C-alpha positions in Angstrom: -39.4 -31.5 -29.7 -38.0 -34.9 -30.6 -34.7 -34.8 -32.3 -34.3 -36.2 -35.8 -33.1 -39.5 -34.8 -36.2 -40.1 -32.5 -38.2 -39.3 -35.2 -38.1 -41.6 -38.2 -40.9 -41.7 -40.7 -43.2 -44.7 -40.7 -42.4 -47.2 -43.2 -46.2 -47.5 -43.9 -46.1 -43.9 -45.0 -46.1 -44.5 -48.8 -47.6 -47.8 -48.7 -51.2 -47.9 -50.0 -52.2 -50.7 -47.5 -51.5 -49.0 -44.5 -55.2 -48.5 -43.8 -58.2 -50.0 -45.4 -59.7 -47.1 -47.6 -57.3 -44.4 -47.0 -55.1 -42.8 -49.7 -51.3 -43.6 -49.2 -49.2 -40.5 -47.9 -46.7 -39.3 -50.1 -43.2 -37.9 -49.1 -42.1 -34.4 -49.4 -39.2 -32.3 -48.6 -39.1 -29.0 -46.6 -36.3 -26.6 -45.4 -36.3 -24.7 -42.2 -34.2 -22.0 -43.7 -32.5 -20.1 -40.4 -30.1 -17.2 -39.6 -28.2 -16.4 -36.1 -29.6 -12.8 -34.9 -27.7 -12.0 -31.9 -28.1 -14.9 -29.2 -31.4 -15.8 -31.1 -32.6 -17.8 -34.3 -34.8 -16.1 -36.7 -36.9 -18.5 -39.5 -37.7 -17.4 -42.8 -41.2 -18.2 -43.9 -43.0 -18.1 -47.0 -46.7 -17.9 -48.2 -48.5 -20.5 -50.2 -49.2 -19.5 -53.9 -53.1 -20.2 -53.3 -54.0 -19.3 -49.7 -51.3 -17.3 -48.5 -50.9 -19.2 -45.2 -47.2 -19.2 -44.3 -45.2 -22.3 -44.4 -41.9 -23.2 -44.8 -40.5 -24.0 -48.6 -41.4 -27.9 -49.4 -41.9 -30.0 -52.3 -41.9 -33.4 -54.3 -38.6 -35.6 -54.3 -36.5 -34.5 -57.5 -34.5 -37.1 -58.9 -31.0 -37.8 -57.9 -30.9 -35.2 -55.0 -32.3 -37.3 -52.1 -34.2 -35.3 -49.2 -31.6 -32.7 -48.3 -31.1 -31.8 -51.7 -34.5 -31.7 -52.9 -35.3 -29.5 -49.5 -32.1 -27.2 -51.0 -33.7 -26.8 -54.5 -37.1 -26.0 -52.9 -35.5 -23.2 -50.7 -33.7 -21.7 -53.8 -37.1 -22.0 -56.1 -39.8 -20.7 -53.5 -37.5 -18.7 -51.1 -34.6 -17.5 -52.9 -32.3 -19.0 -50.2 -28.6 -20.4 -51.0 -26.9 -21.8 -47.8 -26.0 -25.1 -45.9 -28.3 -27.6 -45.6 -28.2 -30.8 -43.0 -28.1 -34.2 -44.2 -30.5 -35.5 -41.6 -34.1 -33.7 -40.9 -34.7 -31.8 -37.9 -38.4 -33.4 -37.4 -41.5 -34.4 -39.4 -44.8 -33.1 -40.1 -47.9 -34.2 -41.7 -50.8 -32.1 -44.0 -53.6 -32.9 -46.4 -53.0 -31.1 -49.5 -55.8 -30.6 -51.8 -55.2 -30.9 -55.4 -57.9 -30.4 -58.5 -58.6 -33.5 -60.2 -60.0 -34.0 -63.8 -63.6 -33.9 -63.7 -64.2 -33.6 -60.0 -63.8 -30.6 -57.3 -60.3 -31.8 -55.8 -58.5 -34.9 -54.3 -57.0 -34.9 -50.6 -53.5 -36.1 -50.9 -52.0 -36.7 -47.2 -48.6 -35.8 -47.3 -45.4 -36.0 -44.8 -42.9 -33.7 -44.8 -39.1 -34.3 -44.1 -37.9 -31.0 -42.4 -34.2 -30.3 -43.0 -32.4 -27.1 -41.5 -30.7 -24.9 -43.7 -28.6 -22.1 -42.6 -29.2 -19.5 -44.9 -26.0 -17.8 -46.4 -27.3 -15.6 -49.1 -30.8 -14.3 -49.7 -31.3 -13.6 -53.6 -33.7 -10.7 -55.2 -34.2 -12.8 -58.2 -35.5 -16.7 -58.0 -37.9 -18.7 -59.9 -41.1 -17.8 -57.5 -40.3 -14.4 -56.5 -43.3 -12.9 -57.9 -45.8 -15.7 -56.6 -45.1 -15.4 -53.0 -43.8 -13.4 -49.6 -40.9 -14.2 -47.6 -40.5 -12.8 -44.2 -38.1 -13.3 -41.0 -39.8 -14.1 -37.6 -38.5 -15.3 -34.5 -39.1 -19.2 -34.2 -41.7 -18.5 -31.6 -43.1 -16.3 -33.7 -43.1 -18.2 -36.6 -44.6 -21.2 -34.7 -47.5 -19.2 -33.9 -47.9 -18.6 -38.0 -47.7 -22.0 -39.2 -51.2 -24.0 -39.3 -49.8 -27.6 -39.0 -49.6 -28.3 -35.2 -46.4 -30.8 -35.9 -44.6 -27.8 -38.2 -45.7 -25.6 -35.0 -43.9 -27.9 -32.8 -40.6 -28.0 -34.7 -40.6 -24.4 -35.1 -41.1 -23.8 -31.6 -38.0 -26.3 -30.4 -35.6 -25.5 -33.2 -33.8 -22.6 -31.6 -32.4 -24.6 -28.9 -31.4 -27.4 -31.3 -29.9 -25.1 -33.9 -27.9 -23.1 -31.2 -26.6 -26.6 -30.0 -25.1 -27.5 -32.9 -27.3 -30.8 -33.1 -28.1 -31.7 -35.9 -27.4 -29.0 -38.3 -25.5 -26.0 -37.2 -23.5 -24.9 -40.1 -20.8 -23.4 -38.0 -19.8 -26.7 -36.8 -21.4 -29.3 -39.0 -21.6 -28.4 -42.2 -23.1 -30.7 -45.0 -24.3 -30.7 -48.5 -24.5 -27.3 -50.2 -27.4 -26.1 -52.0 
């Protein structure tokens, strides 16, 4: 897995002219919610509201919060997680979001998600989307097998070594923004 310093978003991600006729990519921010269990890492996945697929909490930029702050807010709203989030993303993945359009069946919207590691401090019983999603802890390897997006699978498959090494965001060694 590439470290955050090696994986920078392409400056053309939000540029509609990057490919003739192609829809521009949109930026989203996600949280890789994790905890240490013995000598290993467990990752919290949630289900999507529409298809029930396993994924990490993610969403659109939130005014005034920046990438890490937006990811932390999504972790709270979608998974009921509070904790410490790194200021630097662990990696990036892309996917195509199908959105309903007026008068048409759907619009495909390419998205690039910056994934910020968030060490879970507290898992709440009450949170905004508690009745709309399931959440479950998995080993990092099992979480990688559960998600559909190949790039997210790669991030999850390699996250244990990175998180336990303290780079980029083991909350014991380098606390960052509090959620």
